[in-house]
N, C-alpha and C positions, 0 to 999 in steps of 0.2 A: 272631466270632459273626455268623450270618446275620441280615439285617434282615427286618422284616416286609414283606410284599408291598405295593407301591404300586399303586393303581388308576390306570391311564393308558390311552392309546389307541395303536393300531398306526399307524405312520407310512407305510404303503403305500397301498392303494387307497381309493376313496371309500366302501367299505362302512363304515369307521369302527369297527372291532372294539375292544371293551374288552380290556385286557391287565392281568394281574397280574404285576408284575416285582419280584423279590426278590434283591437283591445277596447273594452268598454269601461265606463267610469266605475262600474261596480266590481271590476276585476275579472269579469268574464271576457271571452273572445267571441266575436260574431264571425261566423264562417259562411262564405259563399263560394260557388264555383266561379272561376275567372272566365267570362265570356270571350276574352281576347286570346285565350290560350288554345293553340291548335290541336292539342290532344283531347280536350274535353268540351270546349266551347261553352263553358258555364255549367256543365253537368257535374255532379258529384255523387258518389255512391253513399251507402249508409255509413260506412266507416269514415269517409272524408267529411261528410256532413256533421259528424259527431266530434271532429277534432277539437273543437272548443271545450269539450268536456274532459279532455285528457291532459291539460297543461297545468293542473294543480301541482302544488309542491309537497303534498302528503307522500311520505315514503321516499322523498328525493334524497339522493346522496349530495351533500352540500359542501363537504370539505374533504381533503385527502386523509387517508388513514394508513398507517403502517402497523401491522400486527395488532389490529383492533384499536389503536390509539390515534387520536387526532393529531396531525402534524401540519406544518406549513408546506407550501409547494416546494420550496428549495430542499427541505428535508426529504420529502417524498421522491422528488426527481433525482436527487443525489443518491438516495438508497437504490433506486432502480438502476441507474447507470453504473454505480459501483458494483452492484451484484452481477449485472450483466458482464462487466469487464472481468470480474473475478472468475465467473463461470467460463467465459470464452478463453481466458488465459490458461485455465486448468484443463479444459475439455475441448476447446476448439469452437468455432462459430456455429457448427451444427447442433450444439448443445442448447441453443436458445431458439425460440419460435414465436411467431405472431399468429393469432387467429382473429381475423377481422370480419367485416360484414358488408353486405350490399345495402345496408341502411346508413352507412357513413357517407360523407360527401367525397367528391372526386379529389379535392385538395387533401383530405385526411388520408385517403387511399394512396395518393401519390407519395405523401411523406412516409407512410409506413413501408411502402415498397422500396423507396429510395434508401431508407435507413437499413432495412434488413438485407436486401440483395446487394446494394451498392457499397455499404460501409461496414456493417457487421460481417458481410461476406458469405451469407448463407441463403439458400433458396427456401428456407423454412418459413414462408409466409403463406398462409392459406386463408380462404374466405368461405363463409357459409354459402356463397354462390356455387361452390363445388357440389353442394347438395341438390342444386336445382337446375343449373344451366350448363354445366361443364361438358355434358355429352353433345349438346348443340354446338358448343365452341369447337370441340374436337371434330365434329362432322363438317362444320364450315371450313375448318382448316384443310381437311382432307379434300373437300370438293372444290373450294375456291382459292386455296392457298392463303387464306386469311379468315379471321373471325368476322365475317361481314354479313349483317342482316340486310338482305336486298330490298325489302319492301317498306312501304309507309302505310299508316292507318288509312289514308284515303284510298289505297288499293283495295282495302276490304269493302269499301263502299262502291267500288267500280267493277268488282269481279262479278262474273255470272254464275260461278260455282265456288262456294266456300266449303272446304273440307276441314272440319274441326276435329282434331284427334288428340286424346290425352289432355283435354282441357275442359273443365267446367267453367267456361268463360263467363256465364251468367253470374256466377258467384265469385269467381276469382279475379275477373277483370270486368266488373259490371258496367262501367261507363263505355268501354269499347264494345261490349255486347249490345248496349243500347244504340250505338252508332250502326252496328250491323243490323239490328232489328229494324231501325228506321230505314236503312237502305233497302231492306227486303220489302218493306211496305211501299216504298217509293217505286221499286222495280219488281213487281210480283213474279216476273219470270226468273229472278235470281233464285238459285237452288242452294240449300244448305244440307250437308251430310255430316252427322255427328257420329264419330267412332269412339265408343267408350263402353267398357263392360257394364257400367251403371247407366240407368236412365236418369240423367240429371236435369236440372232446371234448364240447361242449355238446349236440351231436346225440345223445348217449347217452340222453337222456330225451325226444327229440323223437318225437311222433306223425307229424310231417310235416316234412321238410327241403326247403327250396326253394333250390337252388344257382343263384341268378339271375345273369344277366350283370352283371359289375362295373359299378356306377354306375347301375343301372336301378331303384333303389328307388322313386323318385317315380312312374315309370310304373306300378309294381305298386300303389301306394297310390292313385294317381289312378284306376286301373282298379277298385280296391275301392270308391271313392266312387261311381263310375258304377254299379257292380253294386248297391250299397245303394239307390241311387235307382231303378234299373230294377225291383228286387224289392220295392219299397215297404217298405224297412227304415229309412227316414229318420224321425227323431223331429221331425215338423214343429212340434208344439207347443213343444218345447224351442227349436228354431231361432227361431221367431217371437218367443218371450219373451226369450231370453237370448243370441242370436247375431246378428251382422251380417256381411254379405259372403258369405252362403251362396249366393245366386243366381249370382254370377260364378264362385264356386269350383266349383259343380256344373256350370256351363256349360263351364268350362275342362277339367274332368275328362272330360266327355262328348266333347269335341273331341279330346283328346289320348290317351285310353285308353278307347275307346268300348265295347269288348266283350272277352270272354275270348280269342278267337283273336288279336285285335290285341295284347293284353297279353302273351300267350304268345310272340308273335314279338318284341316289344320286350324282353322279359326273358330270352328263350331258355329258358323253362320249358315243361313239357308243359301242354297245355290242361287235362288232368285234374287236375294238381296245383294250378294256379291256381284252378280251380273248387272244389276241395276246401277250399282256404284261404278263399276268399270265402264259401262256404257256412258254414264254421265261424264266421267272424267275424259273419256276418249273423244266425246263429241263437243266438249266445251273448251274453247281455246283459253278464255279468260278464267283461269282457275287458280285459286290460292289454297294452299294447305297450311292451316294454322295449327301449330303444335306446341306443346308445353310439357309440364312435369310428367304426365302420364306416359310420354314417350321417353323422356330423358332419364327418369329415375329407374334405371334398369341395368342389369349386368350386361345387357347388349344394347344400351341406349344409343351409343354412337352409331352402330350399324342400323338401328331403326331410323335414326335421323337421316343417314345417308340413303337408306332405301326410299325415303320420301323425296329427298333431293334428286335422286336418280330419275324419278318419274318426271320431274319438271325439266331436268336437263335433256332427257330423251325426247321431249316434245318442244323444246325451245321456249318453254314458258317461264322465263325469268328475265328480269331487266326491263319489263314492259308493264304498262298500266294494267292493274287488276289481275296480276298473275305472279306466282312465285312461291317458294317455300318460306314460311314466316314463323320463326321461333319467337314466341312472346315470353318475356322474362317475368320472373315472379317478384322481384324486389325493386324499389325505386331507383337504386343505383347499381344494379348488377352490371349494367352496360358500362358505367363509369369505371367500375373495378376492372373490367376487362381491358379498358383503354390504358390503364396504368400498370397492367401486369399483376393484378391482385392474386392470381393463382400461382402456386409454387413452381409450375413449369413454364411460366411466361416471363418475359422482360417487359419493361414499360413501352408504351407507344406501339403496341402490336409487334414488338420484336421478339425473337426467340432465343432461348438460352443455348440451344444446340447449334446455332449458326455463328461461327467465329466472327464474321463480318459485323453481325449485330452486337456481339460482345465488345468488339473493338470500338464500334461507334458509340455505344452507351458509356463505356469507360472513359472515353475522351470527353464526352459531353458532361458527365458528372465529375470529371477530374478525379478519378479514383483508380487505384490499383487493386482494390479489394473486391471488385464485382464478381459475384459467384459465376462459375461456369458450369455448374451442375444444378439440375432441378432439385427442389426440396421435396419433402414428404407430402403426399396428398393427405386429406383430412383424416381418413380412417387410420392410415399408417402413422400419421403424426401423433395421434392420441395413444396409439398402441406403443409408440416409441417413448412417450411421456411415462406411461405405466412401467415400461421396462427400465426407465432411468436413463435412457440414451439422451433424451431431451430433459434438461434440468430446470429450465425456466420458460414460461409461456406468458405472453401478454395477450389478453383477450379483450377485444374492442367491440362494443355495441352488439353483442350477440350472446346467446344463452346455450352453449353446447351441451350442458347437462340435460337439457330437454330436447334439443333438436337433432342430435347426431345419433344414428343407429347404434344399437347396443349401448344405450345411454347409461346404464349402470357401470359399464367399463369406463366411461368418461369420468364418473364420480371417483372410481378407484384411482384413475390416472391423476386427477387433480389433487386428491387427498394425499398422495405420497410425493407429489412434485415439490422440489426444493423451493421454487419461487413462482407464485401465481399472481400476476398483476391483472386487475380487471378495471377497465374504464367503463363507467356505467352512469346512467341517470338515476337508477333505482338503488336504494340502500339495501333492500332485501330481495334477492332473486335466488333461484336454485344454484346459480353460479357464484354469486358473491360469498356464499357460505364457505367457499374454499380459498378465498383470496387472502394472500399475505399483504398485498397492497391494493387499496381501493382509490381510484382516481375519479373525481366528480366531473362528468362530461356535460357539455351543453346539449340540450334536447331540441326537438323540433320547435321552431318559433324563437329559439335563442341563438342558433348557430347560423352561419352564413357561408354559402359556397354553391357549387354546381352539382347537378345530377344529370344523368343521361337515361332516357327512357327506352322502351323496346324498339322504337323506330329511329334510333340514333339521334334523338333530339335533346340537345343540351338546354337545360333550363336553370335559372338562378333560384335557389332556395334561400329566401331572405329572412333575416331576423326581424322580429317585431316585438319581442319581449326582452327585458333586461336579463343579464346573466344572473341566475340565483346563487346566493352564497358565494362560494369560491370556485364555481364550475368554470371550466375552460374548454376551448375547442380541442378536438382530438389531434388535429394537425399541430397545434401549439405544443401539446405534451410531447409528441413524438420528436419534433424538431429540438425541443429543449433537452431531451435525452441524447439526441444526436450530438448536440454541442458539448454536453458534459462528457460524452464518450471520446472527445478529442477531434470532432469533425466540424468545428465552429464555422470555418470558412464556407463549407458546402451547405450549411443549414442556417444561413443568415436570411431568414424570412420574417418580415414584420406583420404582414397581413395576408389574408386568403388570396387576394389578387396577385401577390408576389408568387405564390405557389402556382396559381393558375397560369400565369405568364410562362413560368418555366415548363410546365406541362405542355403548353401550346408550342413553345419553341422546340421542345424535344420532338413533338410530332412532325415538325418541319425539318429537323436537322438531317441533312443529307438524304432527304426524301424527295426523289425526283419522279414521283408517281409510282414508286415501287411498293409503298405501303398504303393500305386503305385508310388507316386512321391519320388524318391530316387536318389540323385546325390552325394552319399557319397564318390565316388571316386575322387570328386573334392573338398572335404572339406578342404584339406590342400594345395590347389593350390597356387603356388608361383606367385609373381607379373609377372615374366617372362613367366610362363606357361599361366597365364591369358591373357597376351598381345598377345600370339601366339595361343590362343585357337582356334581350328578348329571346324566346325559344327559337332554336335554330338547329338544323340537322347537319351533322358532319357527313362528308368532308366539307370544310369551309376554307377555301383557298382564294388566291387572287383571281383564278378563273371562275370560281363559284363563291363569291363573297356573301351571297344570301343563303348558302348551304345547298345541299343536294338531297332531293326527295327520294330518288330511286337509284340503286346501284346496278352496275353491269349493263346499263343501257348501251354501252359501246362494245359489249361482248368481250371485254378484256378482263381477265382474271389475274390473281396475284401469285400464280404458280410460276415456276421457272420458264415454262413454255408459253405462258400467257393464256393457256386453255384451262377450262374447268375440267374436273376429273369425276367420272362416274366410278363408284367403288363397288366391286363385286361383294355382295352380301350373302353370307351363308346363314340363314336364320336358324335360331334354336329357341326352345322354350326356356324359361328361367331355370337356373341351376337348382333352385330351392323348390323341389316338387313336394306336393302333399303326400302324406302316408296315413296309415291307420291311427297313429298317435296324434298327428296334427293334420286333420283332413280338410281344413278350410284355408282359403287364401285371404290373407289380410292385405287390404288396400288402405293407404293413408292419404290425407289431403286436407284442404281448407274447407271451412264453412263460410256462410255468407257474411256474417257480421263480426268475425274475429280475425286477428292477424297474428301470425307467427306464434310466439309463446305468451301472448296476452299482456305483455308488460305495459303496452299503451292502451289497447282496446279494452282490457279488463277494468280500466278506470271509468268507462263510459256506461252508465246504467242502461241506456237504450240499446246498446250493443250486446248486452247480456241477457236480453229478454227473449230473443227469438229461439235460440238453443242455449239453455242455461247450464246443462250438465254434459260431462263427457258421454258421448253416445256411441252405440254399436248398431249400425245399420245392418239388418239381416233379413234374408228372404224367409217368408213364413214356412216354406217347406223345410228349410234347415232348422228353423226354430222348433218345429214340431218333432223332428228327428231327435233333437237333443233336449226336448222338454223345457224349452225356454219361453217365458211369457212376455207379451208385449208390455213395455213400460216397467218391467221388473229389472232387477240388477243381475248382471252376469259377469263372469270373469273370463278374460281372454288370456291364453297362455301360449307362449312359444318356447323354443329351446333357450331363449335369451332372457325372458322376463314375463311379467304378469301385469294385467291392467283390469280395473273394475269400472264398469260404466252402465248406463241406462240403455236398455234394449229398445230399438225402434224397428218394428217389423214393417217392411215395405216391399211391395211387388217390384219396385224400381231397382232393387238390389239383385244382382245376378245370383242365382243359386250356386252354392259352392264357394261363395266369397262373402266377406264382410268388409264394411268400411268404418274406420275410426278416425276422427279428426286429430290434427297434430297439435292443437293449441294448448291444452291444459297442462299445467305445471304443478310443482309441489307447493306453490303459494296459494293455489286456488282449488286443489283437489288432493285427496289422500293417495291415490294410486292410479293416475291417469296419464302418465307420460308415455305416449304410444311408442316412442322410440326405444323404450326398454324392451319392446317385443321384436323390433325390426333387426333382421340379420345384418351383420357388418360385411356384406358381400358387395363388390364393386365391379363396375365396367373396367376391363383390363386396359382400355385405351384412355378413357376420360377420368377414371377414378371415382366416378359418381356412384353413390350407393343405390342399391335396389330397395326402394321404399314402397313399391307397389305389389310385392309378391313375397310375403313371408308366410310359411305354413303355421297355422295356429289351431288350437281347439277352443271351444266355447262351452262353458258349464254354467248352470244357474248358481248365483250367489244367494244363499239362504240364511240371512242373518236372523237373529231372534226378534228384532224390531226394526221398524222404519220410521222416519219422521222428518220434520222440517221445523226450522225456527226462523222467524222474521224479527229483526231487532234493529232499533235505531243505533245501537253501538256494536262495534266489532267484538266478537267473542272468540275465545280460544277453545276449539273443539277437536283438536288434533288427536285426541286419545280414542275417538270412536273408530270403529272398523272401516267405515266409509263416511267421508265428508266431502262436501263441495261448497266453496264460498262464492257468493255471487253479489256483486255490488248493484243495488237498486236505487231508485229515487228516494232519498231520505231514509234508507234502511239497508241492512245487510241480510241476505238470505242464506240459510245453511240447509243443505240437503244431507240427511244423516241416516246411518244404519249401524246397529250394534250387535255384538255377539251375546252380550249379557243384558237382561232386562233392567231398566232403570227402576230401582225399588222405590225411591222417594223422588218422583219426578218434579214436584213443586219445589222441594228443597234444592234439587239439582239446578233447575233453571234460575232460582233466586240467587244461588251462589255464583252462577255464571254471569248474571247481569248486574248483581248488586243493586237491583231496583227496589224502591219502596213503592208506595202508592197502593192501589187496589188490584188484587189478583182475582180473576175469575177462573173457575175450574169446572171441568167435566171429566168423569171417570167411569168407564165400563170395564171392570176387571175381567168379566167373563169373556167379553169380545176382545180384550186386550187393547183397549183404546183409552188414550188420555189426551186432554186438551187444556191449555191454560193461556190466559192473556193478562198482560199487565197494563194498567191504565193509570196515568199520572196527570192530574189537572184536566181530566176528560180528554186526554190525547193518548192514542195507542202507542205504547213503547215496545212491547214484545208480544209475540204470539207463538205458541209451540203446539204442534200436533204430533202425537206418537201413535203407532199402530203395530199390530202383530204382522201385518202384511203391507204390500206397497200401495194398496188402494187408499189413497188419501185425497182430500179435496184439492182442486186446482188452486194455484197460488195467486192467480191474477187479481181476484177481487180483494183478497186480504192485502195484497201489495198496494192497491189503490188507497186503502184506508190510511196509509202512512203519509199521504199527501194532504189529509184533512187536518185542520187545526184542532177541531173538536169532533168527537164521535156523536152523531145524533142517536136518538133512542132506537131507531130501526136498525142501525148498524151494530149497536151494542147487543141487541136482541139476537142478531144473526151471527155474531162474531164467532162463537164456538161451534156453529154449524159449518162455518168455513165457506158459505156461499150466500149470495144476496137474497134477501126476502123480497116480497112484492114491492114493486116501485123502485127498487134499487138496481142500478145499472152495473153490469160486469162487462168490461171491454173485451174480456177473453184473451186467449193466447195472442201475443204480439205477432202481427203479420208484416206490417210496414214499419221498419225501424226509423225511417226518415221522419215520419210524422206521427209515430206512436199510435198507430191504428190497430185495434185488436180484431180478432176473428169474429167475436160476437157482434161487434158494431157493424162489421161488413155484412154478416149474415142477416142482421135486422134490416139493413138497407135493401138487400136482395129480396127478402120476404115481403117487404112493404111495396115492392115494385119500383123503388127509387133508383135501383141499380140493376140494369139488365145487361151491362157490358163492362169491360175494364174501363173504358172511357167514362161511363156513368159513375163508377166507383171513384174515379179520380176527381170528377166534378163535385161529387157529394162529400167525399171524405179526404181528398188529396192523395190517398194511397196509390202508389204506383206512378206518381207524377214526377218524382225526382230521379232516383237512380234506376228504377224499374226492376230491381232485383226481386221484388215480391210479385211481379206480374204472373209468373207461372202459378203461384199459390192463389192469386185472385181468380185465375181461370178455373182452378180446381173447385173453389168455393162457388163459382157461378154454375159449374156443372153439377155440384152436389151441395146445394145450399143448406 
């Protein structure tokens, strides 16, 4: 019998969507958006909609291991605590480190921070949020005296001008983008400006797109500040009452970006477009600037964020409905990590390591004399210290640094020689678990219980609805057990997640008389039943605001010593890493629509693998022509730090002189596609956030002897080929391949790989260098393989469809080795809508027949575009070019 739906939250981006999850009698999980959750009101993106396909136990880590051998929990935890104590006794507390994740729950985060900073006595706890949001954190602290995000999602629907910079919101935060799109439809006078070197899907709703020079963001916003002053658009009363530092900020802006012609040269934009943007900003009071990784991931990310904030402070556009600077986070609990001090230079509850009064307060609250009084190493420095041997033990929780940190091969070197590597994971085999001395099986989404905080400061309960598999445990439980074994039993007596949450809430209230922004004191005595039924709520949550707080700074009070906000004088500069003759192109990295981080979860869902199936290299045709690179062919990207091989996608939407490569592929899914092997380990000097948007590279054709693909019902081992990509499909696995040496006996090769019997069909044209084979058992397709001397091969869509058939009909058999359907056979084409598995050919047919003349028509006929809306820009392109 199917269970009732459980209210929980999505484990992907920082939008923090509510999800209704209902386990079914057949073992599957039915997923719907929660219409009562104020982040999404029932909407889900393609990734959220496919969550039910990601909860299987294949490749799950189900029991603890030490040195590759299965052990019980007591043995594993004793080993970890004993080794930690030994290393600390010999080398001091800074010889150990934690590296955690914005994917863990707040209770997990709190426990990790308490153990490392409070009782081990080191600041060496970092989180992968350093890679995405730490520049915004530093900018908030400089401007507001606290890491406070002032806005709410409803502000995005109330604004008259939305400036989106450094964010492909349509793909990275799809549900929020649909709220914005609907708001624009409801209020046609609302304007949207998108600032991005690429023309992305987000530009679909843009009234103005500014494809600025990569890295020139601060020049643009310093120029805006100069323009506002020159055109008497400064709110001098607001500045004099509530802001300090404005004189030096205005002076710096005037010197570095004095006028529109100068800004146009600095940003490589047209003067007309710069003027239009400035005029819109100056004339529109209700303005929000939504910014994300494209701003943060920079060697000057903190300054860029402050340049944006400066313009809002100068005009008094903060703390009011429909206006403000709005940093949108990339992970489901990046904000929760910031609440508990998950970064190495923070203390819990938004307290600071370098403030003696905060150190004293937290020491007394935790009843410890071991609380660190110095910041730990930031991410890049931490892993370099591991390689040097300064850090001798690292505990990695719910993240995959071998894939996700710049100069990723250096991370491999560091972990390979580290004395003790502990990995808490749900997956048995990842790029990171390969280096683990100790593997600890963690609970995954649907199994663990606790809280997360989204981009608008909204705390939601992520509830369990599945039993714990095998011997998997909650991350907070592992950490507190190690704390107890290290001699701190009294301070780590937690029995349930709500025990941890209550302490977290009490700390936020402890000696906080309105001096700290993070305050959830109204939840400090929450009962187990109240915790179980906790509904989404925005902090601060206090006796004066028991229902939470939608918008910050409405009272014009900030958390600086003076109570005033601070404008920061910004001296813009281009990225340190400039192109040269050897590396003439700029590499930009980021997310794609249907994948998440390093694909550990989304790679399990067949429908999420169909839209973009291979590591891709987006490139402008002009650049491709210069370096003789063909569309859909393979190419190699190389920097001073590493090399990547991917499939070229030529597009006019890519800015000339730059390429774009996604972050997602790892060593489990592709041969040479970890983009962070290319990325320079350069960081912002203030935030420590790496520069992931501007690495000089070159691109060359990759010319293997042969190309091919295999579709098979069973997983195959193909790691010896020069290029391989593994893709999970519906009832089959797909392998994209290329090799340096021609396969001399292709039938024997594929038979050895599959060990399949049954009937084999073959086609061979040795002169053209083409070979095709298919294996049929009991009239059901088992395997199909196509090899060729070049990359021109049939599309995989129709062949993929045949694996859903119980038996092959005569027409399918006849067309099988042609690789395309014959008369009367339907090919759905390339996937466009992942939510409802609608292909390009199906959509084009509806357009040609006159059944679909608009996006709404397509939705009514085929449902495409009616869920998350991420595919709507593509639907519009198909309507324009059917």
